[in-house]
N, C-alpha and C positions, 0 to 999 in steps of 0.2 A: 543626542542634542541637548537634552535637559541637563545632563551633567556639565556640559560645556558652559551653558548660561549661568548655572550656579557658581561655577568656578570663576567666571568673569566677575560676577557680583562680589565674591569674596576677595578678589584682587583689586577691587575698585577703591578709590580714595574715600568715597562715601561710606563704604562698609568699614574701613579702617577708622574713619572719623567717628562713626557711631560707637565702635568698640572703645575708642579713646574716651569719648564722652561718658560712656557707662562706667568705665574704670575710674574716671575722675569723680563722677557722682558717688560711686561706692566708697572711695577713699574719703571724700568729703562727708558723706553720711556717717561713716565711722567716727570721724573727728567731731562732727556736730553732736552726735549722740552723747558725747562726754559733757556737753553743756545743755543737754535735754532739748535739742532742737531737731526737727525733721528737715530733710532736704527741701530746699525751696523757701523755707521760712527765713533763712538768713538773707535771701535776696530782698524780701519785703523789708526786713530790718535795715538793710544797707540803704535802701531808698529813703526810709524814714529818718535814718541818721543824717542823711544829706538834707532832707526837707521834711520836717514833721508836719502832720496834718494834711497829707495828700488825700485827694479823693480816690475812691475805688477805681474810677476810670483811668486816672493817672497811673495808679499802681499796676493795673492790667497792662497798660502800654509799656511802662518802664520795666516790668518783670517779664513781659512777653508770655503771659499766660491767658487762659480763657477765664471768663467771668466766674463760672462755677468752681474752677480750681482755686481762684483767689478767695471766693466766699468761704469755701471749706477751710482753707489755710487760715484766714482771719478768724473764723469761728474757733478753731483749735488754739490759735494764738491768744484769743481773748480768754479762753478757759484757763490757759497757762499763765495769765496775768502779764503778757508781754505787750499787748496793745489794747486800745479801746476805740470803739467807733462812736462818733458823735455827729449829730445833725449839723450841717453848715448853718451858721448864724444868718447868712444872707439868703440862702435857698434851702428850705426844709426838705426838698427832694434829694439833696446831695448829702451823702454820708462821708465824713472825713475820718481818717485813721490817725490816731495819736499813739506815740510810745508811752508806756508806763515807766515808772522808775526802774522796774525789773528789766524791761525791754532796752532801756538806755544802758543799763549796767552790763549787758552782754557784748557791747561793742568791742572791747579789748579781747575777750575770749574768742569771738567769731573771727576777728582779724588774725589772731594767732592760729586758729584752725586753718584758715585760708592760706596763711603764709607757710605753715608746715606742709600742707598738701602741695603747694606750688614748689617749694624747695625740693620735695621728694620727686615731683613730676619732672623737674628740669635739672636734676642733679648731674646727669650725664652729658648735658649740653654745654658747649663753649659759649662765651659771651656773644660771639658772632652768630652762632646758631640760634640763641635766644632772641636776638634782634631780628633775625630773618624770620623766625617762627612767628613772632608778634606781628611783623609786617604782613606775612602771608595770611594769618588768621584774621586780621582786620580787613584785608582785601576780600577774603571769602565771605566774612560777615556782611560787608557792604554789598557784595554781589548778590547775596541772597535776600537782601532787603531788611 
């Protein structure tokens, strides 16, 4: 009976999705290492390129990470000279995160890394399959909240 339940898990969409996510993360990690970034740091940078000076609560929500994970990433990114944290001028309890010149300079490199991984990931799909995949992934994301 145990073999059967394990086999069912391995045949599930969830199991396959986890493996796809891990493969994507690994490919992206390799690409990001070339610009001295750790996986996940680019997600913080992407949010700050859209709107610099977000507070940590906003970044937690936007990046969908836990507070300790964000704190550790920001600490590492500060040491690397990518971001700086400053107290909010209106509320000293709030810490805002700002890009440094170095953090801003990585936008093109990170975009290139993402594009290369995406091209590789989708290289065997037709245009119609890409459209369908996007629609299905968005639907799954919305279903999970």
